[in-house]
N, C-alpha and C positions, 0 to 999 in steps of 0.2 A: 336277512330281512327281506320281506316280500317287496317286490318292485311295485311302486305306486302306479296307478293307472295313467296312461298317456293322456295328457290334456293339452289343448291348444293354448299357446301363450299369445295373448292379444295385446297389442299396444294401444293405449288410450289416446283419444283425440284431445286437442287443447280444451281446457276448461278454466274459466276465470273465477269460479266459485271458490271462496276461501275454505280451507280445511280446518276442522275443529276436532281435537282429540277427545277421547272418552266416549261416553254414551250420551245420546241426546234423542229427544222426541221431536218430530216435525210433522205438521199436518200432511196427510196423504194428498189431499187436494187434487186427485186425479193424476198425479205424477207417477210415472211407471217406475218400477224398480231399476230399470236400465238407466233412466234419467237421474235417479238418486245416486246410483253408483258412479255414473260418469261425471256428474257435475257437483255432487255434494261431498263425496267421501274420497274419491281417488284422485291422484295427482297426474299431471301431464307426464307421459313417458313411463308410467308405472306398468309393470308386466303382470297380467293376471295368470296365475299358475293353476288355481282351482276355482271353479265357480259351480256350486252345486246346491241342490235343494234337499230337504229331508226325503226319506223314502215315502212312497205313497201310503205305506202302512201307518205313517204318522196320523192320518185321518182317522183310522179305526182305533188305533191304540190310545190316542188321547181322548177318545170318546167312550171307551169301554166302561169306565166307572159310572158315568152319567147314564149310559144305556142300561147297565145293571140295576141302578137305583130305580129307573123308570119301570123296568120290567117287574122288579120286586113290589113296588108300590101298586102297579096295575094288578098284579096277582092278588095282593092283599085287599085291594078295593073290590075286586071281583068276588072274593070269598066273603067279605064282611058286609058289603053294601048291596050286593045284587042277589036277591033270593032266587032269581030265575036265570037260566042261561042266556035268555034273550037280552035281559037288562045288562048282564055281565059283559056281553059282547060290545056294548056301547062304549066301553072303556078302551077297546082296541084302537079305534081311530085317533083318540086323543093321545094314546101312547105312541102310535106311529108318527103322529105329527111332531111330538116332542123329540123323538129319536131322529127324525128327518131334519129338524131344525138344528140339533146338535151336530149332526154330520155335515150340514151345510156350513155351519160356523167353523168347524175344523177344516173344511176344504178351503175356506177363505183364509184361515191362518196358514195353511200350507202354501197357498198361492202367494201370500205376502211375506214369505220367509225365504231367504237365500243366504248362503255362506260363501265367502270369498277369501281366498288366500292369494296375496300378491307377493312380489319379491321384496316388498318393504313392510307390509302390515297384514293383519288379519281382521276381517270384518264379519259381522253378523247383522243382517237387516231383517226385522220382523215387525209385524203389526198389521192391523186391518183398518181401523179408523185413524190411527196415528202410527207413523213409522218410527220405530226405535232402532237407532243405529249404534252398534258397538264398534269402535274403531281403535285399534291399539297397534303401534309399531312393533315389529317382530323383536327388535332389540330391547323392548320394554316388557316382554313377557317373561314372567318368572318360571312358569311351568305349564305344560299341557298334559292332561291326563285322559286316558281312554277308559270309559266305564260303560257297563251294560247291565240293565236289570234283567230279571227272568223273562219278561215279555220280549225285550229286545233280543236276547240271545235266541229265543224261539224262532224269530224271523231274521236272524243273522244281521242284526243292526247294532249300532253302538252310538254313544254320545261322547263328544270331545269337550272337555271342560278347560277353559282358558283362564289362567290366573295372572293378572298383570303384576309387575313389580310394585307399582304404586298402589298401596292398599286403599287409597281414596277412590280409585276407579272400580267400577262394578265387575263382578265375574261374568263370564259369558259361556255359552255352550253351543256347540253344533249338535243339535238334538236329532237322534234317530237317523243317522246317515247310513247308507248302504256301503258295503265293503269297508267297514270301519278301520280295520287294521291297515289297509293300504292308504286310506286317507290320512290316518293318524301318522303313519310313517312319513308321508309327504310333508305334513305340517311340522313335525319334529325336525326333519332335515332342513327345512327353510329357516326355522328358528336357530338351529345350530350354525347354519351358513351365515346368518345375519350377525350372530355373536362373534364368529371368527373374523368377519369383515370389520366389525367394530373394534375388536382387539388389535387387528393389524393397523387400523387407522390411528388408534390411540398410541401404539408403539412407535409409529412413524412420526 
């Protein structure tokens, strides 16, 4: 098994905010991701094992379909509605504006997304206007799967899908992470460690 990347283990400061399991949406309200993680989701004394964001390729790959549609429609409009090249070029600024807007939105999505693995649970925080927090204790995870589409394989990325034991809880994924095999190995190791600790505690 490949050795997972060395990551700093940080101890959290005290926080009085109550913890709530499952997935929830909270207003962004100018609160930083660090504040949400420190005061909303994580417990006092919890150790952060991994804290990472999607690869920067996330911005482009999540926008490719939209960009392709815009370029196709721009070409069709230029051929059908513009009898002259000069009129046809007027479509270019509008197309560039739409593409720039989509890439800007994807950038905001990337900035508002973070994946966290602690010694007790796994989290995924995402959202632009509203933060959506997935929070599941490691001992309550049924399985974790590593998957990669063709585009992800091309850029050596992968997505980790998290399935809770409680079917009432939503599924979650760490989407388009770099070094997916190493990250996945670290996640699986922590899940197994948590299960073994729980079994030892139950046997005692």
